[in-house]
Structure formats: C-alpha cells, structure tokens
N, C-alpha and C positions, 0 to 999 in steps of 0.2 A: 151653586158651587158645593161639593161635597164637604161634609164635615171635616174629614182628614186634610183636604186641601186648604180649608180656612184656617185649621189648627197649624198647618206648616207655614201659612203666611204670617200669622201671629208670632211663631217661633222665630221666623226671619226677621221680623220687625224688632223683637228684642235682641237678637244677635247683632244687629247692627249697632245698637248701643254697646253691646260688649265689645265689638271690633273697635269703636271709636275710642272708648275709655282704656282698652288694652293697648292699644298703638300709642296713646298719650302717656300711659303708664311706663312704657319701655323708655322714653326719652325723660321723662320725670324722675323715674327711678335710677337711671343711670347718672342724671345730675345730682342727684341726692347723696348717693352711696360713694360717689368720688370724693365727697367731703366728709360725710358722717359714717359711722359704722352702720352695717346692714340692720343689727338688731335694734339700734335706736331709730333708724328710720321707719321699721317695722312697728315698733311700739307707738311711735308719733301717729302713724297711720291709723293704728287701731283706737287710739285714744280720739283722734280729731274725726276719724269715721264714726265713732258712736255719737258725737255731737251732731254730725250731718245726719245721722239716721233718725234721730229722735223725734223729728215731726212725723215721720211715717209710723213710729212706734206709738206715738200718742194717737195719731189717727186710726190705728189698728186696735185700740183698747187700752193702751198704756201698759206699764210693766206686768200687770197681772195677766195680761193676754199673752205674755211671752212665755209663760209655763209650757213645759214639754214633757211629754212621757218618754221621751228617747234621748235622756241626758248624754248616756255613753255613747250613743251614736254619734251626736254632736261632737263630743271630745274626741273620739278618734277620728273623724272627718277632719276636724281642725288641727289636730296634731300632725296629720299627714299633710295637710295642705300648708301649714306654718313650715314645715321642713322643705316642702317643694318650693314655697315662695322665696325662702331664704336662699336656696341654690339658684333659682332664676335671677334674683337680684345679683348675686355674686356674678353669674355668668354674663350679664349684660356689661360689666365692666373688664371682661377678659377677651371677648370675641365679637364681632360685628353683630349689630342687632338682628338683621336679616338671617344669621346664621343660628343665633339663638332661637329664634321663633321657628326657623325650619327645623331644627333638631327637636324641638318641643313637639312637632307635629307627627313623631312616632306615638304621640299620645293616642290617636284615634284606633290604632292597633290594639293597644291595652284596653282602650275603654269599650271597644266593639265585643272583644272577647269577654271582659268581665261583665258587660250588659247582658250578653246571651247566658253566661253561667249563673249570675246571681239575681237578674231582674226579669228573667223569662222573656226577654226581647227576641224578636225574630230577625235574622238576617236575609233579605231578599236580594234579587239581581241588583236593583237600583242602588241599594245601600252598599253592596260589594263593589259596584263599579266606581261609586263616589269615592270610596276609601282608596281602592286602588289607583285610581287616576290622580287623586290627591297626594298620595304618597310617591308615586312616580314623579309628579311634579316637584315635590320637595327634594327628591333625591337629585333631580337635574340642577337645582338651585344650588344645593350644598356641594355636589361633586365631591365627596370626601377622597381624599388621597391616602392610599395605602400607607400605614406605618407612620402616619402624621397626624394623630388625634391629639389635639390639645386638651389641658385639663377643663377648659371651659366647655368644651364639647362633651365631656363626660359627665360634667355637673348638670348641663342642660338636658342630657339624656335621663339622669337620674330624677331630675326635677319633673320631666314628663310622665315618668311612671307614677309618680307622687300625684301629679294632678289629675291623672286618669282614674286613680283610687278615689280621689276626692270628688270628681264629677258622678261617679257612681253612687256615692254616698249621699250626695246632694239630691240626686235623682230619687233614691229611695225616701230621703226625707220630705220630699215634695208630696209624698203620698199622705202624710200626716201632719206636717207642719207647713205654716204659711211661709211666703218668702222672707217677709220682714222677719219673721221669727228665726229662720235660718240664719239671715245676716246679723241679726242681734247676738245670737249665740257665738258666730264666728269672731265678732269683734270683742266680746267679753272674754272668750277662752284664749283668743291668741294674745290679748292684752296680758292676761295673768301668765300665759307661757314664756312670754318675752320680757316680763319685768324685771327679773333678775339680770339676764344677760345685758338688757338694755342699761340698767343702772351701773353695772360694771364698766361698760364702754362709753358711758355718756359724756358728752362734751357739749359746749355752748353752741347755739346754732346761728350761724351768720344771718344778718337781716336779708342779705340777697337770696339766702336759701328757702325763706319761708313760702315763697311762691310755689317752688317745686314740691316742698312738703305738702303744701294745700292740695296739688294736683295728684300726689301719690295717693293722700287721704281720700280724696273725692273719687278718683278712678278705682283704687282698690276696695272700696266700698260698694259702690254703684255697678261697677262691672259684674260683680258677683249677683247683685240684684237682678240685672238683665239677664245673666246666664241662668239663675234659678227661674226666672219668669218663662224663658224660653223652654226650659226643661218640663214645666208645668202643661205645655201645649204640644210637645212632640216627644218622641223617644230619644234617648242620648244618642242612637245610631244615626239619627237624623240631624239633631242639633249640633253635634261635634264637627262632622265634615263641613258645615258652614263657616266654622271657624278657620278653615283652610285659607280663606280669604285675607286673614292676618298677615300671611307670609308676604304676598306682594305689597300689602299696604305698608308693612314694617319696612321693607326694602326701599319703598319709595321716600318714606319719613328719613331713614337713615341716610339716604343720597341727599336729601334736601338739607338736613340739619347737621350731618356729620361728614359729608362729601364720601360716604361709603357708595362704590361703585355699584352700577345697575348694569348687567350685560345681557347678551341674546339668550343666555341660559336661564336668566331669572324671568326675562320675558316669556320664554317658552314654558318654563315650569308653571308660571302664573296663569298661562292658558289653559294648562292641563287642569289646574286647580279649579278654576272657573267652570270648566266643562263638567268636572265632577259635582260641583254644587248645583249646577243646572240639573243634572240627571237625578240629584238627590231629592230635589223639589218637586219632581214627578209625583202623580198620585201613588201612594203606597198601597201595595196588594195585601 
C-alpha cells in the first residue's frame, strides 16, 4: 500500500474518534448550557480537561516538554477557537442540532481556501469533488428559506469561520509542536481567557449536571487530540471533508434524543456527503 494511502487511513481512524466525541459533545453541551452559563461550562471544560490530559503530559515528558517556540501562534489560535466554541454552544440551544452542524459545514470552504493560501496545500480533482458534494449535501439538509434566517443560524456561520481559522493554525502548529503540547496550551490559554467571565456568571452546579460536565470536558479535550493527530497524517483539505459525516450522525442523535425529525432530504444529503468522503479517500495525486 502506498505511503499516502496509509496516511489517509490513519487520518480516517483518528477522525472516527473526532466524530464520536463531537456528536456526544453536541448533546452534552446542550444539556449543560440549558442550565449553566456558557462561560461557566467552558471554564469547567478547560479545568477538568487539564486533569484528564495530565497522564498524556506526564508520558510526553512532563511540563518541561510542553515548552513551545510559538506562544503567540497558540494564543491566537485559542482566542479564535474560544470565540467559535462559545458561538457553537449558544447555537445548539437556539436551533436543531442537525442544523447547527450543517451550517458549520461551510467551514471546509474557508479551510480549503486558507490551506491553499497559507499552508501551500494543493487542491486536486478529488479534493474539489469531496468539498462540492459535501456542501451540496449540507445545503439539501438545511434547505434555507429566503428571508427566514434565525439568529442561531448566523451564530453558527460565524462559528464555522472561526473553526476554519483554528484548523489552519492547528495544522501549522503540528509542524513544530506535538499533539499533546497543542492540547495542553489550548486548555491553559482558554482557561485564562474564560476565568473572569466565568466568575461573573458562576452559579452552583446541580448534582444531576456533573455527568454532562464530565462528557463536555472529556469530549472537548480529546476531540481536539483526535483532530490534531489526524492532521499529522494528512492535509487539512483531506481531513476536514471527512468531518462531513458528522452531519448525518448528529441528525440521527437529534432524532433519537430530542425527536428532531429526519426526512428524505436529510437522507439524500447524507448520501452525497458519504460519496464525497469516499472520493476524498482515494489516492491523492
């Protein structure tokens, strides 16, 4: 098997972890922010996530191994990601889960363009086909109605742009920093960024909510670990279209947990998304 194919398979493996944690995060995040302020949920995610990550930090050589030569790159990446994550968590309380994730998938457009402009990646026919089919599938699922754009939809769109910038910065960081180091600085920087607003809006956490907080913390930490590992094996223009599968998966979970309807349009859009991903996993030229 060619080296590029092996790398794509490894990237697909790590993206499976990303998909599982992100779908779980959508449900856990909604349940948590329906009770607590978003700033508090994000602060708890960073603090508990740091505890969960510590075993990997220890195995990687401890805190001394977490030193980076690009502190400002980490800072800007996490500032953008923090804002995008805030918007995403707000959006899941305003519109159906499948719609939040579907709108989020304008992200590959921005990611592909930024990867070409700033990372020197190349767009070939397979990558272009994957993006086009995926976006058509998302459009079919969302079926936007003219003149009826809700605030949650606009917030989701803004979050998508932020996430695309974050992905590009993560890809750049994987060239110099380990995955554990990238996640370490994500948790540290975002905990500092959110400390004051979380303190302002802090309230006691009900006992019944701690399970959801745990899931938010675990998924919010290790989803990024999976994404960063995937980006070490393949270009951003290969990795990101694999994430299209999160649209039908989230639609399914929304139906099972919240009785959010799945119709023929969702099924047709999911089929196009899957086709695009299969094309994208072909040998890259």
